[in-house]
C-alpha positions, 0 to 999 in steps of 0.5 A: 500500500505504500512506497518509499520515495526521496526527492532532491534534498528531502528525507525518505517519507511514506506516501499513501497510495490508497486509490480511494484518495488518489482523486479529488473528492466531491463535496457529497462524498466528503460529507458522507465519509466524514459522517461515517467516520463520526459514526464509527468513532461513536461505536469505538468510544461510546463513553466519550465525555469531557475529560475534565472533572467538574460538578457545575459550570463554574468548575468547568470553565475554571478547569478548562482555562487551567487545561492550557499547556497541560493534560486534563489529568494534571488539572483533575489532580489539582482542582480538588484542592482549588475548589475545596478552598474556593468553591464559588466565584465570590471566594475565588475572586477574593483569593490571595493570588500567592495561595492560588499560585501554590495550588496551581503550580503543578499545572504549569504557567501557574502565575498566568493561570492564577490571574485568569481564574481570579480575573474570570471569577471577578468578572462573573461576580461583577457582571453576571451575579456570580453565575456562568453565562450560557451565551458564547458572546458573554463567555468570551469576554471572561479573562482566559476564555476563548472560543474553544473554552466557551464551546466546552462550557456551552456543550457540556454544562449547558447542552448547547452544541459547539465544536471544540477545536483543540490541537487534537481536533485540528490534527485529525480533521486535517489528516482526514481531509475534512478541511485544509484550514489552519485557523481554529475559527475557520476549521470550526466553520468548515467542519461544522458545515459537514454535520448537523448542529446537534452532533457538534458536541459529541463529534468533538468528544469523539475526535478528541478521544481518538486523537488522545488514544490512537491517532497521536501526533508523532506515532499514530497507531494506524495498524489498529485503527478501525477507521483506517479505510476511511483515512487518507493519512493511513500509513503516517504512523505504525501499520504493524498491528502488534507494534501499533497496539503498544502505542495505544493510550488510556483505556484503549491501552489498558491504563487509567483515564484522565478523570478522577471521577469519570462518568459511570458509562466510562467505568461500565466500559472498563475504564479506570479512574486516574489516581489523585495527586501524589498517589503511587 
């Protein structure tokens, strides 16, 4: 299925020779393929969910801001102490920054994140009576909250459809040739046009789950990927099934997931909760 080639001054590279993707794809064919991929991912990850622990919209917006430049697992190991000490926007808005910094230190960039979560808490208190707003135009006004964070909150705390364009989402939709756009807002628009609005939130979970578990940035586990026949980029990663299986992460690889308190559906499917901070 593959050949090796070397152009002048270039390193050897794997080139996909899948005849299905050797010709331009019509818009209708793209829509059908994209929706089939989402259906396949829904079967692979029936327990897909936001991987940040939260009990209310305030906890979710704070946790999402903290997830920048770190893993959800690290955030989940850190936020219990934060929310135990500052359970409401009012209390976090009045917090001593140095004390918050010490709690957030494990998440990296803790000074900037402290400014953001205290700032957004003050904005919630001063502008929204201490309540997280359920509108995109209001959420993006909060310190540290962009469209990606806003759609995480809208989709998972308010049930309002949105597409979360994180690094995994960007990587996979370009590998799948759903779009060639590189700017998040343009990716959001291009991919959103391929699916009914009602599917946007779960689509985001499916794609992000697949990016974290199987279709990695450096070594995709192509050899065990169930959607390989639908993927133009098949062959960028390890195609040998045995070697590819060793690349699987989280519950697909038999390891704990990222949430300390995951949904019951995840546990029922064999997932294991992540350990608390400091656990052996």
